One Martini backbone bead per residue (centre of mass of N, CA, C, O) as a GRO file, in nm:
protein
  109
    1MET     BB    1   0.097   0.035   0.020
    2CYS     BB    2   0.049   0.372  -0.019
    3GLN     BB    3   0.188   0.664   0.107
    4LEU     BB    4   0.080   0.957   0.221
    5PRO     BB    5   0.136   1.260   0.271
    6GLN     BB    6   0.156   1.470   0.523
    7ILE     BB    7  -0.079   1.711   0.620
    8HIS     BB    8  -0.050   2.047   0.706
    9SER     BB    9  -0.132   2.309   0.857
   10SER     BB   10  -0.063   2.638   0.855
   11GLU     BB   11  -0.059   2.672   1.161
   12HIS     BB   12   0.145   2.452   1.220
   13LEU     BB   13   0.377   2.568   1.047
   14GLU     BB   14   0.390   2.844   1.185
   15GLY     BB   15   0.455   2.735   1.466
   16GLU     BB   16   0.722   2.595   1.392
   17PHE     BB   17   0.859   2.847   1.278
   18GLU     BB   18   0.846   3.016   1.536
   19THR     BB   19   1.011   2.824   1.708
   20LEU     BB   20   1.264   2.831   1.534
   21LEU     BB   21   1.318   3.137   1.557
   22LYS     BB   22   1.350   3.144   1.872
   23GLU     BB   23   1.614   2.950   1.860
   24LEU     BB   24   1.764   3.159   1.719
   25LYS     BB   25   2.119   3.252   1.730
   26PRO     BB   26   2.359   3.458   1.708
   27SER     BB   27   2.670   3.488   1.668
   28ALA     BB   28   2.936   3.664   1.774
   29GLY     BB   29   3.053   3.711   1.491
   30LEU     BB   30   2.800   3.832   1.365
   31LEU     BB   31   2.767   4.069   1.558
   32GLU     BB   32   3.042   4.195   1.497
   33MET     BB   33   2.999   4.238   1.194
   34VAL     BB   34   2.747   4.420   1.215
   35SER     BB   35   2.879   4.635   1.388
   36GLN     BB   36   3.101   4.710   1.184
   37MET     BB   37   2.915   4.786   0.950
   38PHE     BB   38   2.768   5.013   1.097
   39GLY     BB   39   3.019   5.182   1.162
   40ASP     BB   40   3.105   5.226   0.868
   41TRP     BB   41   2.847   5.359   0.772
   42TRP     BB   42   2.854   5.598   0.972
   43THR     BB   43   3.124   5.716   0.883
   44LEU     BB   44   3.042   5.770   0.589
   45LYS     BB   45   2.807   5.956   0.654
   46GLU     BB   46   2.973   6.172   0.803
   47ALA     BB   47   3.174   6.230   0.574
   48SER     BB   48   2.963   6.331   0.374
   49ALA     BB   49   2.870   6.569   0.546
   50ASP     BB   50   3.147   6.703   0.569
   51LYS     BB   51   3.189   6.752   0.268
   52ASP     BB   52   2.948   6.941   0.231
   53ILE     BB   53   3.039   7.158   0.432
   54ILE     BB   54   3.310   7.221   0.304
   55GLN     BB   55   3.202   7.301   0.027
   56GLN     BB   56   3.041   7.543   0.131
   57HIS     BB   57   3.284   7.698   0.248
   58LEU     BB   58   3.447   7.722  -0.013
   59THR     BB   59   3.234   7.881  -0.169
   60GLN     BB   60   3.217   8.116   0.031
   61ILE     BB   61   3.511   8.204   0.012
   62ASP     BB   62   3.514   8.267  -0.289
   63ARG     BB   63   3.297   8.485  -0.281
   64LYS     BB   64   3.433   8.673  -0.068
   65SER     BB   65   3.697   8.712  -0.217
   66GLN     BB   66   3.580   8.853  -0.464
   67GLN     BB   67   3.463   9.091  -0.308
   68LEU     BB   68   3.736   9.193  -0.197
   69VAL     BB   69   3.873   9.243  -0.465
   70ASP     BB   70   3.671   9.456  -0.557
   71ARG     BB   71   3.734   9.651  -0.319
   72VAL     BB   72   4.032   9.695  -0.374
   73ILE     BB   73   3.996   9.821  -0.653
   74ASP     BB   74   3.799  10.062  -0.528
   75ALA     BB   75   4.007  10.161  -0.340
   76ASP     BB   76   4.184  10.452  -0.181
   77SER     BB   77   4.276  10.337   0.083
   78GLU     BB   78   4.551  10.203   0.228
   79THR     BB   79   4.423  10.083   0.483
   80LEU     BB   80   4.195   9.930   0.343
   81ILE     BB   81   4.370   9.755   0.160
   82THR     BB   82   4.526   9.614   0.388
   83THR     BB   83   4.280   9.488   0.523
   84TYR     BB   84   4.184   9.323   0.279
   85GLU     BB   85   4.447   9.161   0.238
   86THR     BB   86   4.444   9.024   0.512
   87ARG     BB   87   4.172   8.883   0.474
   88LEU     BB   88   4.254   8.723   0.222
   89ARG     BB   89   4.476   8.555   0.356
   90GLU     BB   90   4.293   8.420   0.564
   91MET     BB   91   4.107   8.286   0.355
   92GLU     BB   92   4.329   8.120   0.215
   93ASP     BB   93   4.403   7.956   0.465
   94GLN     BB   94   4.127   7.827   0.503
   95LYS     BB   95   4.115   7.696   0.225
   96THR     BB   96   4.361   7.516   0.259
   97GLU     BB   97   4.263   7.362   0.507
   98LEU     BB   98   3.997   7.253   0.380
   99SER     BB   99   4.130   7.109   0.138
  100GLU     BB  100   4.284   6.901   0.307
  101ILE     BB  101   4.040   6.774   0.438
  102TRP     BB  102   3.895   6.698   0.179
  103SER     BB  103   4.112   6.504   0.072
  104LYS     BB  104   4.094   6.301   0.306
  105LEU     BB  105   3.792   6.232   0.270
  106VAL     BB  106   3.808   6.130  -0.022
  107LYS     BB  107   4.010   5.895   0.034
  108THR     BB  108   3.814   5.749   0.258
  109GLY     BB  109   3.516   5.784   0.082
   0.00000   0.00000   0.00000
């Protein structure tokens, strides 16, 4: 005589599956790997935000520098010209510093 496969109700299968899921526990290695992946993802996300902020600052410095150059060209006072030139040098220093940080972020991310 031929045996027919035993048919289980969907509730029975769901119950067994739920029991099986409750018994599953990730290994310590898996937890460590997931933790490391999340940390890497978070670092990349922060670096991306930092790059955006630096890019905004660089754009702002370029715009302000151009405005100061225009003022230097139109200035008649030697004191005013000296003040503008000093501020331009400070802005160029800031731009150099931000560009170096930008380069490091681009290399890492």
